[in-house]
VEXMIFI-905084 format. One record per atom (N, C-alpha, C): residue in three letters; atom name; x, y, z. Coordinates in nm, 2 decimals. Layout:
// residues N
+-----+------+--------+--------+--------+
! res ! atom !      X !      Y !      Z !
+-----+------+--------+--------+--------+
! Ala !   CA !      X !      Y !      Z !
...
+-----+------+--------+--------+--------+
END
This chain:
// residues 84
+-----+------+--------+--------+--------+
! res ! atom !      X !      Y !      Z !
+-----+------+--------+--------+--------+
! Met !    N !   0.95 !  -4.21 !  -1.05 !
! Met !   CA !   0.95 !  -4.07 !  -1.07 !
! Met !    C !   0.83 !  -4.01 !  -1.00 !
! Met !    N !   0.84 !  -3.90 !  -0.93 !
! Met !   CA !   0.73 !  -3.83 !  -0.86 !
! Met !    C !   0.67 !  -3.73 !  -0.95 !
! Arg !    N !   0.54 !  -3.73 !  -0.96 !
! Arg !   CA !   0.46 !  -3.63 !  -1.04 !
! Arg !    C !   0.42 !  -3.52 !  -0.95 !
! Met !    N !   0.42 !  -3.40 !  -1.00 !
! Met !   CA !   0.37 !  -3.28 !  -0.93 !
! Met !    C !   0.22 !  -3.27 !  -0.94 !
! Ser !    N !   0.16 !  -3.25 !  -0.84 !
! Ser !   CA !   0.01 !  -3.23 !  -0.84 !
! Ser !    C !  -0.03 !  -3.10 !  -0.89 !
! Thr !    N !  -0.14 !  -3.09 !  -0.96 !
! Thr !   CA !  -0.19 !  -2.96 !  -1.01 !
! Thr !    C !  -0.27 !  -2.89 !  -0.90 !
! Asp !    N !  -0.31 !  -2.95 !  -0.79 !
! Asp !   CA !  -0.39 !  -2.89 !  -0.69 !
! Asp !    C !  -0.30 !  -2.79 !  -0.61 !
! Thr !    N !  -0.37 !  -2.67 !  -0.58 !
! Thr !   CA !  -0.30 !  -2.57 !  -0.51 !
! Thr !    C !  -0.33 !  -2.59 !  -0.36 !
! Thr !    N !  -0.22 !  -2.61 !  -0.29 !
! Thr !   CA !  -0.24 !  -2.63 !  -0.14 !
! Thr !    C !  -0.14 !  -2.54 !  -0.07 !
! Thr !    N !  -0.17 !  -2.51 !   0.05 !
! Thr !   CA !  -0.08 !  -2.42 !   0.13 !
! Thr !    C !   0.02 !  -2.52 !   0.21 !
! Leu !    N !   0.10 !  -2.46 !   0.29 !
! Leu !   CA !   0.19 !  -2.54 !   0.37 !
! Leu !    C !   0.12 !  -2.61 !   0.48 !
! Met !    N !   0.00 !  -2.56 !   0.52 !
! Met !   CA !  -0.08 !  -2.63 !   0.62 !
! Met !    C !  -0.17 !  -2.73 !   0.56 !
! Gly !    N !  -0.16 !  -2.75 !   0.43 !
! Gly !   CA !  -0.24 !  -2.86 !   0.36 !
! Gly !    C !  -0.38 !  -2.82 !   0.32 !
! Arg !    N !  -0.41 !  -2.69 !   0.33 !
! Arg !   CA !  -0.55 !  -2.64 !   0.28 !
! Arg !    C !  -0.54 !  -2.62 !   0.13 !
! Ser !    N !  -0.65 !  -2.65 !   0.07 !
! Ser !   CA !  -0.66 !  -2.62 !  -0.07 !
! Ser !    C !  -0.71 !  -2.49 !  -0.10 !
! Glu !    N !  -0.67 !  -2.42 !  -0.20 !
! Glu !   CA !  -0.71 !  -2.28 !  -0.23 !
! Glu !    C !  -0.78 !  -2.28 !  -0.36 !
! Glu !    N !  -0.87 !  -2.19 !  -0.37 !
! Glu !   CA !  -0.94 !  -2.17 !  -0.50 !
! Glu !    C !  -0.90 !  -2.03 !  -0.55 !
! Arg !    N !  -0.89 !  -2.02 !  -0.68 !
! Arg !   CA !  -0.86 !  -1.89 !  -0.74 !
! Arg !    C !  -0.99 !  -1.80 !  -0.74 !
! Gly !    N !  -0.98 !  -1.68 !  -0.69 !
! Gly !   CA !  -1.09 !  -1.58 !  -0.69 !
! Gly !    C !  -1.07 !  -1.49 !  -0.81 !
! Arg !    N !  -1.16 !  -1.39 !  -0.81 !
! Arg !   CA !  -1.15 !  -1.29 !  -0.92 !
! Arg !    C !  -1.02 !  -1.22 !  -0.91 !
! Pro !    N !  -0.95 !  -1.19 !  -1.02 !
! Pro !   CA !  -0.82 !  -1.11 !  -1.01 !
! Pro !    C !  -0.85 !  -0.97 !  -0.97 !
! Phe !    N !  -0.77 !  -0.92 !  -0.88 !
! Phe !   CA !  -0.78 !  -0.78 !  -0.83 !
! Phe !    C !  -0.71 !  -0.69 !  -0.93 !
! Pro !    N !  -0.78 !  -0.58 !  -0.97 !
! Pro !   CA !  -0.72 !  -0.48 !  -1.07 !
! Pro !    C !  -0.61 !  -0.40 !  -1.00 !
! Leu !    N !  -0.48 !  -0.43 !  -1.04 !
! Leu !   CA !  -0.37 !  -0.37 !  -0.97 !
! Leu !    C !  -0.36 !  -0.22 !  -1.01 !
! Trp !    N !  -0.43 !  -0.18 !  -1.11 !
! Trp !   CA !  -0.42 !  -0.04 !  -1.15 !
! Trp !    C !  -0.48 !   0.05 !  -1.04 !
! Val !    N !  -0.57 !   0.00 !  -0.96 !
! Val !   CA !  -0.63 !   0.07 !  -0.85 !
! Val !    C !  -0.52 !   0.11 !  -0.75 !
! Glu !    N !  -0.44 !   0.01 !  -0.71 !
! Glu !   CA !  -0.33 !   0.04 !  -0.61 !
! Glu !    C !  -0.23 !   0.13 !  -0.67 !
! Arg !    N !  -0.20 !   0.12 !  -0.80 !
! Arg !   CA !  -0.10 !   0.21 !  -0.86 !
! Arg !    C !  -0.16 !   0.35 !  -0.87 !
! Leu !    N !  -0.28 !   0.37 !  -0.89 !
! Leu !   CA !  -0.35 !   0.50 !  -0.89 !
! Leu !    C !  -0.34 !   0.56 !  -0.75 !
! Leu !    N !  -0.36 !   0.48 !  -0.65 !
! Leu !   CA !  -0.36 !   0.53 !  -0.51 !
! Leu !    C !  -0.21 !   0.57 !  -0.48 !
! Leu !    N !  -0.11 !   0.50 !  -0.52 !
! Leu !   CA !   0.03 !   0.53 !  -0.50 !
! Leu !    C !   0.07 !   0.66 !  -0.57 !
! Val !    N !   0.02 !   0.68 !  -0.69 !
! Val !   CA !   0.05 !   0.80 !  -0.77 !
! Val !    C !  -0.02 !   0.92 !  -0.69 !
! Gly !    N !  -0.14 !   0.90 !  -0.65 !
! Gly !   CA !  -0.21 !   1.00 !  -0.57 !
! Gly !    C !  -0.14 !   1.04 !  -0.44 !
! Ala !    N !  -0.08 !   0.94 !  -0.37 !
! Ala !   CA !   0.00 !   0.97 !  -0.25 !
! Ala !    C !   0.12 !   1.05 !  -0.29 !
! Ala !    N !   0.19 !   1.02 !  -0.40 !
! Ala !   CA !   0.30 !   1.09 !  -0.45 !
! Ala !    C !   0.27 !   1.24 !  -0.48 !
! Val !    N !   0.15 !   1.26 !  -0.54 !
! Val !   CA !   0.11 !   1.39 !  -0.57 !
! Val !    C !   0.08 !   1.47 !  -0.45 !
! Ile !    N !   0.01 !   1.41 !  -0.35 !
! Ile !   CA !  -0.02 !   1.47 !  -0.22 !
! Ile !    C !   0.11 !   1.51 !  -0.15 !
! Phe !    N !   0.21 !   1.42 !  -0.16 !
! Phe !   CA !   0.34 !   1.45 !  -0.09 !
! Phe !    C !   0.41 !   1.57 !  -0.16 !
! Val !    N !   0.41 !   1.58 !  -0.29 !
! Val !   CA !   0.47 !   1.69 !  -0.36 !
! Val !    C !   0.40 !   1.82 !  -0.33 !
! Leu !    N !   0.27 !   1.82 !  -0.32 !
! Leu !   CA !   0.19 !   1.94 !  -0.30 !
! Leu !    C !   0.19 !   1.99 !  -0.16 !
! Tyr !    N !   0.20 !   1.90 !  -0.06 !
! Tyr !   CA !   0.18 !   1.93 !   0.08 !
! Tyr !    C !   0.31 !   1.92 !   0.17 !
! Arg !    N !   0.43 !   1.89 !   0.11 !
! Arg !   CA !   0.54 !   1.87 !   0.19 !
! Arg !    C !   0.59 !   2.00 !   0.26 !
! Glu !    N !   0.58 !   2.11 !   0.19 !
! Glu !   CA !   0.61 !   2.24 !   0.25 !
! Glu !    C !   0.52 !   2.28 !   0.36 !
! Pro !    N !   0.38 !   2.28 !   0.34 !
! Pro !   CA !   0.30 !   2.31 !   0.45 !
! Pro !    C !   0.32 !   2.22 !   0.57 !
! Val !    N !   0.34 !   2.09 !   0.55 !
! Val !   CA !   0.37 !   2.00 !   0.66 !
! Val !    C !   0.50 !   2.04 !   0.73 !
! Ser !    N !   0.60 !   2.08 !   0.66 !
! Ser !   CA !   0.72 !   2.12 !   0.72 !
! Ser !    C !   0.70 !   2.25 !   0.80 !
! Gly !    N !   0.61 !   2.34 !   0.75 !
! Gly !   CA !   0.59 !   2.46 !   0.82 !
! Gly !    C !   0.51 !   2.44 !   0.95 !
! Ile !    N !   0.44 !   2.33 !   0.96 !
! Ile !   CA !   0.36 !   2.31 !   1.08 !
! Ile !    C !   0.45 !   2.30 !   1.21 !
! Val !    N !   0.56 !   2.23 !   1.19 !
! Val !   CA !   0.66 !   2.22 !   1.30 !
! Val !    C !   0.76 !   2.34 !   1.29 !
! Asp !    N !   0.77 !   2.41 !   1.40 !
! Asp !   CA !   0.85 !   2.53 !   1.40 !
! Asp !    C !   1.00 !   2.51 !   1.43 !
! His !    N !   1.05 !   2.40 !   1.38 !
! His !   CA !   1.19 !   2.37 !   1.40 !
! His !    C !   1.25 !   2.32 !   1.26 !
! Ala !    N !   1.36 !   2.37 !   1.23 !
! Ala !   CA !   1.42 !   2.34 !   1.09 !
! Ala !    C !   1.45 !   2.19 !   1.07 !
! Val !    N !   1.52 !   2.13 !   1.17 !
! Val !   CA !   1.55 !   1.99 !   1.15 !
! Val !    C !   1.43 !   1.90 !   1.17 !
! Val !    N !   1.36 !   1.92 !   1.27 !
! Val !   CA !   1.24 !   1.84 !   1.30 !
! Val !    C !   1.13 !   1.86 !   1.19 !
! Gly !    N !   1.12 !   1.98 !   1.15 !
! Gly !   CA !   1.02 !   2.00 !   1.04 !
! Gly !    C !   1.06 !   1.93 !   0.91 !
! Ser !    N !   1.18 !   1.93 !   0.88 !
! Ser !   CA !   1.23 !   1.86 !   0.76 !
! Ser !    C !   1.22 !   1.71 !   0.78 !
! Leu !    N !   1.24 !   1.66 !   0.90 !
! Leu !   CA !   1.23 !   1.52 !   0.93 !
! Leu !    C !   1.08 !   1.47 !   0.92 !
! Val !    N !   0.99 !   1.56 !   0.97 !
! Val !   CA !   0.85 !   1.52 !   0.96 !
! Val !    C !   0.81 !   1.53 !   0.81 !
! Ala !    N !   0.85 !   1.63 !   0.74 !
! Ala !   CA !   0.80 !   1.65 !   0.60 !
! Ala !    C !   0.86 !   1.55 !   0.51 !
! Tyr !    N !   0.98 !   1.50 !   0.53 !
! Tyr !   CA !   1.05 !   1.41 !   0.43 !
! Tyr !    C !   1.06 !   1.27 !   0.48 !
! Ala !    N !   1.02 !   1.24 !   0.60 !
! Ala !   CA !   1.03 !   1.10 !   0.65 !
! Ala !    C !   0.89 !   1.05 !   0.70 !
! Val !    N !   0.84 !   1.12 !   0.80 !
! Val !   CA !   0.72 !   1.08 !   0.86 !
! Val !    C !   0.60 !   1.09 !   0.77 !
! Phe !    N !   0.59 !   1.21 !   0.70 !
! Phe !   CA !   0.47 !   1.23 !   0.61 !
! Phe !    C !   0.46 !   1.13 !   0.50 !
! Pro !    N !   0.57 !   1.11 !   0.42 !
! Pro !   CA !   0.56 !   1.01 !   0.31 !
! Pro !    C !   0.54 !   0.86 !   0.37 !
! Leu !    N !   0.59 !   0.83 !   0.48 !
! Leu !   CA !   0.57 !   0.70 !   0.53 !
! Leu !    C !   0.42 !   0.68 !   0.58 !
! Thr !    N !   0.37 !   0.79 !   0.63 !
! Thr !   CA !   0.23 !   0.79 !   0.67 !
! Thr !    C !   0.14 !   0.78 !   0.55 !
! Leu !    N !   0.17 !   0.85 !   0.44 !
! Leu !   CA !   0.09 !   0.84 !   0.32 !
! Leu !    C !   0.10 !   0.69 !   0.26 !
! Leu !    N !   0.22 !   0.64 !   0.26 !
! Leu !   CA !   0.24 !   0.50 !   0.21 !
! Leu !    C !   0.16 !   0.40 !   0.30 !
! Ala !    N !   0.16 !   0.42 !   0.43 !
! Ala !   CA !   0.08 !   0.33 !   0.52 !
! Ala !    C !  -0.07 !   0.34 !   0.49 !
! Cys !    N !  -0.12 !   0.46 !   0.46 !
! Cys !   CA !  -0.26 !   0.48 !   0.43 !
! Cys !    C !  -0.29 !   0.42 !   0.30 !
! Val !    N !  -0.20 !   0.43 !   0.20 !
! Val !   CA !  -0.23 !   0.37 !   0.07 !
! Val !    C !  -0.23 !   0.21 !   0.08 !
! Glu !    N !  -0.14 !   0.16 !   0.16 !
! Glu !   CA !  -0.14 !   0.01 !   0.19 !
! Glu !    C !  -0.27 !  -0.03 !   0.26 !
! Ile !    N !  -0.31 !   0.04 !   0.36 !
! Ile !   CA !  -0.43 !   0.00 !   0.43 !
! Ile !    C !  -0.55 !   0.01 !   0.34 !
! Leu !    N !  -0.56 !   0.12 !   0.26 !
! Leu !   CA !  -0.67 !   0.14 !   0.17 !
! Leu !    C !  -0.67 !   0.03 !   0.06 !
! Gly !    N !  -0.55 !  -0.01 !   0.01 !
! Gly !   CA !  -0.54 !  -0.11 !  -0.09 !
! Gly !    C !  -0.59 !  -0.25 !  -0.03 !
! Arg !    N !  -0.55 !  -0.28 !   0.09 !
! Arg !   CA !  -0.60 !  -0.40 !   0.15 !
! Arg !    C !  -0.75 !  -0.41 !   0.18 !
! Val !    N !  -0.80 !  -0.29 !   0.22 !
! Val !   CA !  -0.95 !  -0.28 !   0.23 !
! Val !    C !  -1.02 !  -0.30 !   0.10 !
! Leu !    N !  -0.97 !  -0.24 !   0.00 !
! Leu !   CA !  -1.03 !  -0.26 !  -0.14 !
! Leu !    C !  -1.02 !  -0.40 !  -0.18 !
! Gln !    N !  -0.90 !  -0.46 !  -0.16 !
! Gln !   CA !  -0.89 !  -0.60 !  -0.20 !
! Gln !    C !  -0.99 !  -0.69 !  -0.13 !
! Gly !    N !  -1.01 !  -0.67 !   0.00 !
! Gly !   CA !  -1.10 !  -0.75 !   0.08 !
! Gly !    C !  -1.24 !  -0.73 !   0.03 !
! Ser !    N !  -1.28 !  -0.61 !  -0.01 !
! Ser !   CA !  -1.41 !  -0.58 !  -0.05 !
! Ser !    C !  -1.44 !  -0.62 !  -0.19 !
! Leu !    N !  -1.34 !  -0.62 !  -0.27 !
! Leu !   CA !  -1.36 !  -0.66 !  -0.42 !
! Leu !    C !  -1.34 !  -0.80 !  -0.45 !
! Arg !    N !  -1.30 !  -0.88 !  -0.35 !
! Arg !   CA !  -1.27 !  -1.02 !  -0.38 !
! Arg !    C !  -1.41 !  -1.10 !  -0.39 !
! Ser !    N !  -1.40 !  -1.21 !  -0.45 !
! Ser !   CA !  -1.53 !  -1.28 !  -0.47 !
! Ser !    C !  -1.56 !  -1.37 !  -0.35 !
+-----+------+--------+--------+--------+
END
């Protein structure tokens, strides 16, 4: 019978050590902040573009995706700076 090892290794055979856990509430707070920014600024963003269809597309597709990308990048930067 084969026994499972308790060592943590990757597919490449490197061993990994556990670092300090990252507080996930920080990323959740950033996501809630992005949702609030979207709700508050979707109409001004839509008004920037002087076209009904394109303005709606920018306000309801491009703007939230941009906010989400910013939250993701900021979360990764925070994870990198807060790790041990």
